[in-house]
N, CA, C and O atoms as a MOPAC input file, in Angstrom:
PM7 MOZYME 1SCF
protein

 N      0.83700 1    -1.21900 1    -0.03700 1
 C     -0.02800 1     0.03700 1     0.03400 1
 C      0.88200 1     1.24400 1     0.02100 1
 O      1.92900 1     1.28600 1     0.66500 1
 N      0.43700 1     2.21400 1    -0.73600 1
 C      1.05800 1     3.56200 1    -0.72600 1
 C      0.15400 1     4.53900 1     0.03200 1
 O     -1.04300 1     4.66600 1    -0.22200 1
 N      0.79500 1     5.20600 1     0.95800 1
 C      0.10500 1     6.17500 1     1.79800 1
 C      0.41000 1     7.56900 1     1.31300 1
 O      1.56900 1     7.87000 1     1.02700 1
 N     -0.59500 1     8.44800 1     1.20600 1
 C     -0.39100 1     9.79900 1     0.69900 1
 C     -1.09600 1    10.68100 1     1.69300 1
 O     -2.31700 1    10.61200 1     1.83500 1
 N     -0.34400 1    11.51000 1     2.38100 1
 C     -0.82800 1    12.47400 1     3.41300 1
 C     -0.48400 1    13.88800 1     2.94800 1
 O      0.67700 1    14.18600 1     2.66600 1
 N     -1.47900 1    14.74600 1     2.86800 1
 C     -1.29600 1    16.13400 1     2.47900 1
 C     -2.00100 1    17.01400 1     3.52400 1
 O     -3.11800 1    16.73400 1     3.95700 1
 N     -1.28300 1    18.10800 1     3.91500 1
 C     -1.95600 1    19.04600 1     4.85700 1
 C     -1.71900 1    20.50400 1     4.32900 1
 O     -0.73500 1    20.81300 1     3.65600 1
 N     -2.66000 1    21.32200 1     4.67800 1
 C     -2.62200 1    22.69600 1     4.26300 1
 C     -3.07200 1    23.61400 1     5.39100 1
 O     -3.67400 1    23.13600 1     6.35200 1
 N     -2.80800 1    24.88600 1     5.31200 1
 C     -3.46100 1    25.90000 1     6.04400 1
 C     -4.29800 1    26.73000 1     5.14600 1
 O     -3.96100 1    26.94200 1     3.98100 1
 N     -5.39500 1    27.20700 1     5.67500 1
 C     -6.22800 1    28.15200 1     4.87200 1
 C     -5.52500 1    29.46500 1     4.74700 1
 O     -4.76300 1    29.84400 1     5.63600 1
 N     -5.77100 1    30.21900 1     3.59800 1
 C     -5.25700 1    31.51800 1     3.48000 1
 C     -5.69600 1    32.45700 1     4.64400 1
 O     -6.84900 1    32.40900 1     5.07300 1
 N     -4.82900 1    33.25000 1     5.11300 1
 C     -5.14400 1    33.99400 1     6.35300 1
 C     -6.22900 1    35.07900 1     6.11900 1
 O     -6.82300 1    35.56600 1     7.08000 1
 N     -6.47800 1    35.44400 1     4.88700 1
 C     -7.51400 1    36.46100 1     4.65800 1
 C     -8.89100 1    35.90100 1     4.69600 1
 O     -9.84900 1    36.67400 1     4.69800 1
 N     -9.06400 1    34.57200 1     4.72700 1
 C    -10.37000 1    33.94800 1     4.80600 1
 C    -11.08800 1    34.15900 1     6.19700 1
 O    -10.46500 1    34.04600 1     7.25300 1
 N    -12.31400 1    34.44400 1     6.14800 1
 C    -13.07900 1    34.57000 1     7.42400 1
 C    -13.34700 1    33.16200 1     7.99800 1
 O    -13.17300 1    32.18600 1     7.26800 1
 N    -13.74100 1    33.02000 1     9.20700 1
 C    -14.07700 1    31.72000 1     9.73300 1
 C    -15.12900 1    31.02500 1     8.92600 1
 O    -15.01400 1    29.83200 1     8.64700 1
 N    -16.17000 1    31.76100 1     8.54000 1
 C    -17.22100 1    31.16100 1     7.72700 1
 C    -16.63800 1    30.70200 1     6.33100 1
 O    -17.00100 1    29.63500 1     5.83500 1
 N    -15.74900 1    31.50900 1     5.72400 1
 C    -15.15200 1    31.09500 1     4.48500 1
 C    -14.30200 1    29.79300 1     4.59900 1
 O    -14.26300 1    28.94300 1     3.71000 1
 N    -13.62800 1    29.71900 1     5.77500 1
 C    -12.79000 1    28.54000 1     6.10900 1
 C    -13.65700 1    27.32200 1     6.21000 1
 O    -13.29900 1    26.27400 1     5.67100 1
 N    -14.83900 1    27.41500 1     6.91000 1
 C    -15.74700 1    26.33200 1     7.07000 1
 C    -16.23700 1    25.88500 1     5.72200 1
 O    -16.20000 1    24.69500 1     5.41100 1
 N    -16.71300 1    26.85300 1     4.88400 1
 C    -17.20000 1    26.45100 1     3.61600 1
 C    -16.07500 1    25.88000 1     2.65800 1
 O    -16.32700 1    24.93400 1     1.91300 1
 N    -14.90700 1    26.44200 1     2.69300 1
 C    -13.82900 1    25.90600 1     1.91400 1
 C    -13.45200 1    24.44200 1     2.35200 1
 O    -13.15200 1    23.57500 1     1.53200 1
 N    -13.49000 1    24.24500 1     3.66100 1
 C    -13.20800 1    22.87500 1     4.15500 1
 C    -14.32300 1    21.90800 1     3.65700 1
 O    -13.99800 1    20.78800 1     3.26400 1
 N    -15.51800 1    22.26900 1     3.65900 1
 C    -16.66300 1    21.42200 1     3.19100 1
 C    -16.46500 1    21.12400 1     1.70600 1
 O    -16.61800 1    19.98800 1     1.25700 1
 N    -16.10900 1    22.20800 1     0.93100 1
 C    -15.96000 1    21.96200 1    -0.48200 1
 C    -14.74400 1    21.11500 1    -0.81100 1
 O    -14.82900 1    20.22600 1    -1.65800 1
 N    -13.61600 1    21.36700 1    -0.16300 1
 C    -12.43600 1    20.53000 1    -0.38600 1
 C    -12.78100 1    19.02600 1    -0.15400 1
 O    -12.49800 1    18.15500 1    -0.97700 1
 N    -13.40500 1    18.79300 1     1.01300 1
 C    -13.80900 1    17.40200 1     1.38200 1
 C    -14.63700 1    16.83100 1     0.32600 1
 O    -14.34600 1    15.73600 1    -0.15600 1
 N    -15.68400 1    17.52000 1    -0.07700 1
 C    -16.60700 1    17.07000 1    -1.08900 1
 C    -15.87700 1    16.71700 1    -2.43300 1
 O    -16.09200 1    15.67400 1    -3.05000 1
 N    -15.02900 1    17.64700 1    -2.80700 1
 C    -14.28400 1    17.44700 1    -4.10800 1
 C    -13.37900 1    16.26200 1    -4.03600 1
 O    -13.37100 1    15.46400 1    -4.97300 1
 N    -12.58200 1    16.08300 1    -2.94500 1
 C    -11.71100 1    15.03100 1    -2.82900 1
 C    -12.35300 1    13.68700 1    -2.67100 1
 O    -11.84200 1    12.69800 1    -3.19700 1
 N    -13.48000 1    13.61100 1    -1.95000 1
 C    -14.22500 1    12.38300 1    -1.81300 1
 C    -14.78200 1    11.93700 1    -3.15500 1
 O    -14.86000 1    10.74300 1    -3.44400 1
 N    -15.17800 1    12.93800 1    -3.99100 1
 C    -15.63400 1    12.60000 1    -5.29800 1
 C    -14.49100 1    11.99800 1    -6.14800 1
 O    -14.71300 1    11.06100 1    -6.91400 1
 N    -13.29700 1    12.53500 1    -6.00500 1
 C    -12.18300 1    11.98300 1    -6.75400 1
 C    -11.93400 1    10.53700 1    -6.33800 1
 O    -11.61600 1     9.70600 1    -7.18900 1
 N    -12.06500 1    10.22600 1    -5.09000 1
 C    -11.89600 1     8.86500 1    -4.63900 1
 C    -12.94100 1     7.91800 1    -5.24000 1
 O    -12.68700 1     6.72600 1    -5.40800 1
 N    -14.13200 1     8.47300 1    -5.56500 1
 C    -15.19100 1     7.61600 1    -6.11800 1
 C    -14.89700 1     7.33200 1    -7.63600 1
 O    -15.30700 1     6.29500 1    -8.15800 1
 N    -14.20700 1     8.23600 1    -8.30800 1
 C    -14.02500 1     8.09800 1    -9.74100 1
 C    -12.65900 1     7.65300 1   -10.22500 1
 O    -12.50800 1     7.17200 1   -11.34700 1
 N    -11.69900 1     7.81500 1    -9.39100 1
 C    -10.26400 1     7.48100 1    -9.76400 1
 C    -10.04000 1     6.02600 1    -9.38600 1
 O    -10.51100 1     5.53400 1    -8.36100 1
 N     -9.28600 1     5.35500 1   -10.27600 1
 C     -8.95900 1     3.92500 1   -10.05800 1
 C     -7.88600 1     3.82600 1    -8.97000 1
 O     -7.00500 1     4.67800 1    -8.84900 1
 N     -7.99700 1     2.77000 1    -8.19900 1
 C     -6.87700 1     2.40200 1    -7.24400 1
 C     -6.89500 1     3.13000 1    -5.92500 1
 O     -5.94600 1     2.97000 1    -5.15600 1
 N     -7.90900 1     3.92300 1    -5.60000 1
 C     -7.96700 1     4.54800 1    -4.33300 1
 C     -8.49700 1     3.55200 1    -3.32000 1
 O     -9.66400 1     3.16900 1    -3.40000 1
 N     -7.69200 1     3.12700 1    -2.38500 1
 C     -8.04500 1     2.13700 1    -1.34800 1
 C     -8.90700 1     2.81100 1    -0.28300 1
 O     -9.96900 1     2.30300 1     0.07700 1
 N     -8.44000 1     3.97000 1     0.22300 1
 C     -9.18600 1     4.68100 1     1.20900 1
 C     -8.81100 1     6.22300 1     1.08900 1
 O     -7.71800 1     6.58100 1     0.65100 1
 N     -9.74500 1     7.06200 1     1.48900 1
 C     -9.42200 1     8.50900 1     1.46200 1
 C    -10.30100 1     9.17400 1     2.50500 1
 O    -11.51100 1     8.95000 1     2.54000 1
 N     -9.67900 1    10.01400 1     3.37900 1
 C    -10.43600 1    10.79400 1     4.30400 1
 C     -9.84500 1    12.28300 1     4.30400 1
 O     -8.66800 1    12.53600 1     4.04500 1
 N    -10.76800 1    13.18200 1     4.61300 1
 C    -10.38400 1    14.57000 1     4.67600 1
 C    -10.90700 1    15.12400 1     6.06100 1
 O    -12.08400 1    15.03300 1     6.41200 1
 N     -9.95500 1    15.67700 1     6.76900 1
 C    -10.28000 1    16.20300 1     8.10400 1
 C    -10.01400 1    17.70600 1     8.22000 1
 O     -9.02800 1    18.18100 1     7.65600 1
 N    -10.82700 1    18.45200 1     8.90600 1
 C    -10.53500 1    19.82600 1     9.14600 1
 C    -10.15100 1    19.90100 1    10.64800 1
 O    -10.64600 1    19.13100 1    11.47100 1
 N     -9.23900 1    20.87300 1    10.97600 1
 C     -8.69100 1    21.01500 1    12.28100 1
 C     -9.83400 1    21.50500 1    13.30300 1
 O    -10.56500 1    22.46200 1    13.04700 1
 N     -9.90600 1    20.81700 1    14.38400 1
 C    -10.80000 1    21.25400 1    15.36200 1
 C    -10.05900 1    21.32300 1    16.73900 1
 O    -10.67900 1    21.63300 1    17.75700 1
 N     -8.77800 1    21.04000 1    16.75600 1
 C     -8.04800 1    21.03900 1    18.02400 1
 C     -6.89200 1    22.13100 1    17.98600 1
 O     -6.18300 1    22.28200 1    16.99200 1
 N     -6.77000 1    22.82800 1    19.07100 1
 C     -5.74800 1    23.84000 1    19.15500 1
 C     -4.31300 1    23.32200 1    19.10500 1
 O     -3.38000 1    24.08800 1    18.86400 1
 N     -4.14000 1    22.01700 1    19.33300 1
 C     -2.76100 1    21.41600 1    19.26500 1
 C     -2.27300 1    21.24400 1    17.81100 1
 O     -1.09000 1    20.99000 1    17.58500 1
 N     -3.12800 1    21.37200 1    16.88700 1
 C     -2.64300 1    21.14800 1    15.44300 1
 C     -2.13700 1    22.45000 1    14.87700 1
 O     -2.54400 1    23.54600 1    15.26200 1
 N     -1.19500 1    22.26300 1    13.90900 1
 C     -0.67700 1    23.48200 1    13.21200 1
 C     -1.03100 1    23.43300 1    11.72400 1
 O     -0.40800 1    24.14700 1    10.93800 1
 N     -2.01700 1    22.61000 1    11.30300 1
 C     -2.45700 1    22.72900 1     9.95700 1
 C     -4.01200 1    22.67400 1    10.06900 1
 O     -4.58400 1    22.10100 1    10.99600 1
 N     -4.63700 1    23.30700 1     9.06700 1
 C     -6.10100 1    23.47400 1     9.07900 1
 C     -6.89900 1    22.25300 1     8.43900 1
 O     -8.01100 1    21.91500 1     8.84500 1
 N     -6.27300 1    21.67300 1     7.47800 1
 C     -7.00900 1    20.60000 1     6.80100 1
 C     -6.04300 1    19.49800 1     6.36600 1
 O     -4.91200 1    19.80500 1     5.98800 1
 N     -6.43800 1    18.25600 1     6.40600 1
 C     -5.58600 1    17.16100 1     6.03900 1
 C     -6.31400 1    16.13800 1     5.18200 1
 O     -7.49400 1    15.85700 1     5.39500 1
 N     -5.60200 1    15.59000 1     4.21500 1
 C     -5.99000 1    14.49800 1     3.35300 1
 C     -5.18800 1    13.30400 1     3.75700 1
 O     -3.95900 1    13.35300 1     3.71400 1
 N     -5.82400 1    12.23900 1     4.14500 1
 C     -5.10000 1    10.96000 1     4.43400 1
 C     -5.66900 1     9.90300 1     3.52100 1
 O     -6.84900 1     9.57100 1     3.63700 1
 N     -4.84600 1     9.33900 1     2.58100 1
 C     -5.28100 1     8.41000 1     1.59200 1
 C     -4.32300 1     7.27800 1     1.42700 1
 O     -3.14000 1     7.34400 1     1.76100 1
 N     -4.91300 1     6.21000 1     0.88100 1
 C     -4.11800 1     5.01800 1     0.59800 1
 C     -4.38400 1     4.50900 1    -0.80200 1
 O     -5.52100 1     4.58400 1    -1.26900 1
 N     -3.40100 1     4.00600 1    -1.47300 1
 C     -3.49800 1     3.49800 1    -2.85300 1
 C     -2.93200 1     2.14200 1    -2.94500 1
 O     -2.06400 1     1.75100 1    -2.16400 1
 N     -3.41500 1     1.42600 1    -3.89100 1
 C     -2.93900 1     0.06400 1    -4.12100 1
 C     -1.47500 1     0.03400 1    -4.60500 1
 O     -0.72500 1    -0.88900 1    -4.28800 1
 N     -1.09200 1     1.05600 1    -5.37200 1
 C      0.27900 1     1.03100 1    -5.88400 1
 C      0.69600 1     2.50600 1    -6.22500 1
 O     -0.11300 1     3.43400 1    -6.22700 1
 N      2.06700 1     2.64200 1    -6.52200 1
 C      2.51900 1     3.96500 1    -6.87500 1
 C      1.90200 1     4.45500 1    -8.23100 1
 O      1.71300 1     5.65000 1    -8.45800 1
 N      1.60900 1     3.48300 1    -9.09000 1
 C      0.94100 1     3.82500 1   -10.35200 1
 C     -0.44900 1     4.36900 1   -10.15500 1
 O     -0.88500 1     5.26800 1   -10.87400 1
 N     -1.17400 1     3.80100 1    -9.14000 1
 C     -2.53200 1     4.30200 1    -8.83500 1
 C     -2.44900 1     5.65900 1    -8.17800 1
 O     -3.33800 1     6.47200 1    -8.43000 1
 N     -1.43600 1     5.98800 1    -7.33600 1
 C     -1.25900 1     7.30400 1    -6.86400 1
 C     -1.02600 1     8.25900 1    -7.93600 1
 O     -1.61300 1     9.34100 1    -7.95300 1
 N     -0.19600 1     7.90700 1    -8.82800 1
 C      0.12500 1     8.81100 1   -10.03200 1
 C     -1.09900 1     9.05800 1   -10.87000 1
 O     -1.35700 1    10.17600 1   -11.31700 1
 N     -1.87200 1     7.96600 1   -11.08200 1
 C     -3.10200 1     8.12000 1   -11.88100 1
 C     -4.09700 1     9.07200 1   -11.15800 1
 O     -4.72200 1     9.91800 1   -11.79800 1
 N     -4.22700 1     8.92700 1    -9.86700 1
 C     -5.05700 1     9.77500 1    -9.00700 1
 C     -4.65200 1    11.25000 1    -9.20900 1
 O     -5.48600 1    12.11600 1    -9.47400 1
 N     -3.41300 1    11.48000 1    -9.08000 1
 C     -2.89700 1    12.86000 1    -9.12900 1
 C     -3.10700 1    13.52900 1   -10.53000 1
 O     -3.18500 1    14.75300 1   -10.63300 1
 N     -3.19200 1    12.72800 1   -11.55200 1
 C     -3.39400 1    13.22900 1   -12.89000 1
 C     -4.89500 1    13.21600 1   -13.35600 1
 O     -5.24600 1    13.76300 1   -14.40100 1
 N     -5.70900 1    12.59600 1   -12.56500 1
 C     -7.16200 1    12.51100 1   -12.88400 1
 C     -7.76600 1    13.88200 1   -13.00300 1
 O     -7.49200 1    14.74700 1   -12.17100 1
 N     -8.57900 1    14.11200 1   -14.01100 1
 C     -9.12100 1    15.46200 1   -14.24300 1
 C     -9.90700 1    16.00800 1   -13.00600 1
 O     -9.88500 1    17.21200 1   -12.74800 1
 N    -10.56500 1    15.16200 1   -12.28600 1
 C    -11.30400 1    15.58400 1   -11.09900 1
 C    -10.30300 1    16.01500 1    -9.97700 1
 O    -10.58000 1    16.94500 1    -9.21900 1
 N     -9.17400 1    15.34100 1    -9.89400 1
 C     -8.15600 1    15.75900 1    -8.85000 1
 C     -7.49100 1    17.04300 1    -9.26700 1
 O     -7.19000 1    17.87900 1    -8.41500 1
 N     -7.24600 1    17.23400 1   -10.58000 1
 C     -6.67500 1    18.48200 1   -11.08500 1
 C     -7.67500 1    19.68100 1   -10.73900 1
 O     -7.27800 1    20.77800 1   -10.34700 1
 N     -8.91400 1    19.37300 1   -10.91300 1
 C     -9.93600 1    20.48100 1   -10.61200 1
 C     -9.98400 1    20.76400 1    -9.09800 1
 O    -10.12500 1    21.92300 1    -8.70800 1
 N     -9.87500 1    19.78800 1    -8.27800 1
 C     -9.85800 1    19.96600 1    -6.86000 1
 C     -8.58800 1    20.70900 1    -6.41700 1
 O     -8.63000 1    21.63900 1    -5.61200 1
 N     -7.47100 1    20.26100 1    -6.97400 1
 C     -6.19700 1    20.93300 1    -6.63200 1
 C     -6.24400 1    22.41200 1    -7.02500 1
 O     -5.74900 1    23.27600 1    -6.30100 1
 N     -6.82600 1    22.67500 1    -8.14100 1
 C     -6.90100 1    24.07000 1    -8.62200 1
 C     -7.69800 1    24.93600 1    -7.56500 1
 O     -7.28000 1    26.02700 1    -7.17800 1
 N     -8.86500 1    24.37200 1    -7.13500 1
 C     -9.65100 1    25.10900 1    -6.14000 1
 C     -8.86300 1    25.27800 1    -4.83700 1
 O     -8.82300 1    26.36500 1    -4.26100 1
 N     -8.22000 1    24.15400 1    -4.37100 1
 C     -7.48600 1    24.21300 1    -3.11800 1
 C     -6.40100 1    25.32300 1    -3.17000 1
 O     -6.15800 1    26.03700 1    -2.19700 1
 N     -5.80300 1    25.42000 1    -4.28900 1
 C     -4.69600 1    26.51200 1    -4.36400 1
 C     -5.30800 1    27.93000 1    -4.23000 1
 O     -4.55700 1    28.87800 1    -3.99500 1
 N     -6.63500 1    28.10900 1    -4.36900 1
 C     -7.21700 1    29.44900 1    -4.24100 1
 C     -7.56500 1    29.76200 1    -2.76000 1
 O     -7.80900 1    30.91400 1    -2.40000 1
 N     -7.58000 1    28.68400 1    -1.89500 1
 C     -8.06800 1    28.91800 1    -0.56700 1
 C     -7.08100 1    28.48200 1     0.47900 1
 O     -7.25000 1    28.78400 1     1.66100 1
 N     -6.07100 1    27.78900 1     0.07400 1
 C     -5.10900 1    27.21400 1     1.06700 1
 C     -3.67300 1    27.50100 1     0.66100 1
 O     -3.41600 1    27.87700 1    -0.48300 1
 N     -2.74600 1    27.33100 1     1.57600 1
 C     -1.30300 1    27.57500 1     1.39900 1
 C     -0.50300 1    26.62100 1     2.28200 1
 O     -1.07000 1    25.74800 1     2.93900 1
 N      0.72700 1    26.78300 1     2.29000 1
 C      1.61800 1    25.97700 1     3.09600 1
 C      1.36600 1    24.52900 1     3.03600 1
 O      1.23400 1    23.88400 1     4.07600 1
 N      1.28700 1    23.94900 1     1.79800 1
 C      1.05600 1    22.55500 1     1.53400 1
 C      2.26200 1    21.76900 1     2.04100 1
 O      3.42200 1    22.12600 1     1.83600 1
 N      1.91600 1    20.69200 1     2.70500 1
 C      2.86400 1    19.72300 1     3.19900 1
 C      2.41100 1    18.35100 1     2.75600 1
 O      1.25000 1    17.98700 1     2.94400 1
 N      3.35600 1    17.55200 1     2.14200 1
 C      3.01200 1    16.24800 1     1.70600 1
 C      4.00100 1    15.20500 1     2.18200 1
 O      5.20600 1    15.44800 1     2.24600 1
 N      3.46400 1    14.02400 1     2.51800 1
 C      4.32800 1    12.91700 1     2.99600 1
 C      3.76700 1    11.62400 1     2.38800 1
 O      2.66100 1    11.20300 1     2.72700 1
 N      4.52400 1    11.01100 1     1.50300 1
 C      4.17600 1     9.77800 1     0.82300 1
 C      5.05500 1     8.66000 1     1.32900 1
 O      6.26600 1     8.83900 1     1.45600 1
 N      4.46500 1     7.48900 1     1.62700 1
 C      5.34200 1     6.41800 1     1.96300 1
 C      4.67600 1     5.05400 1     1.63500 1
 O      3.45600 1     4.96100 1     1.49900 1
 N      5.52800 1     3.99300 1     1.51200 1
 C      5.01300 1     2.63800 1     1.20100 1
 C      5.04600 1     1.85200 1     2.50900 1
 O      6.04000 1     1.87400 1     3.23500 1
 N      3.94800 1     1.15700 1     2.79800 1
 C      3.94200 1     0.25900 1     3.94100 1
 C      5.09900 1    -0.70600 1     3.87400 1
 O      5.42500 1    -1.27400 1     2.83100 1
 N      5.72400 1    -0.87000 1     5.06800 1
 C      6.83200 1    -1.87600 1     5.08900 1
 C      6.26900 1    -3.23300 1     5.54700 1
 O      6.36100 1    -3.57500 1     6.72600 1
 N      5.70400 1    -3.97800 1     4.64300 1
 C      5.17800 1    -5.29200 1     4.99200 1
 C      6.10700 1    -6.39300 1     4.76800 1
 O      5.77000 1    -7.54800 1     5.02700 1

């Protein structure tokens, strides 16, 4: 399994309401990608609700293979989601790894 974790902060100029709405939209868009892209084993999107976190939103996903992760990243619906995310979020952090089985 290939694990793909991405985290962002919302742009500082967004109001709390805009952050909530952006979080809902990002979640909706990425869950849709999981439905239509091949090889997505699991995908969750979380928005920060704890003061101990230093990122506002996180994507935690798993793929059957590196090829499936690459296909997901190139899928037109993912490209559309990524384009939207870039308008409302910044400070992207990504960590990919393969399970050591």
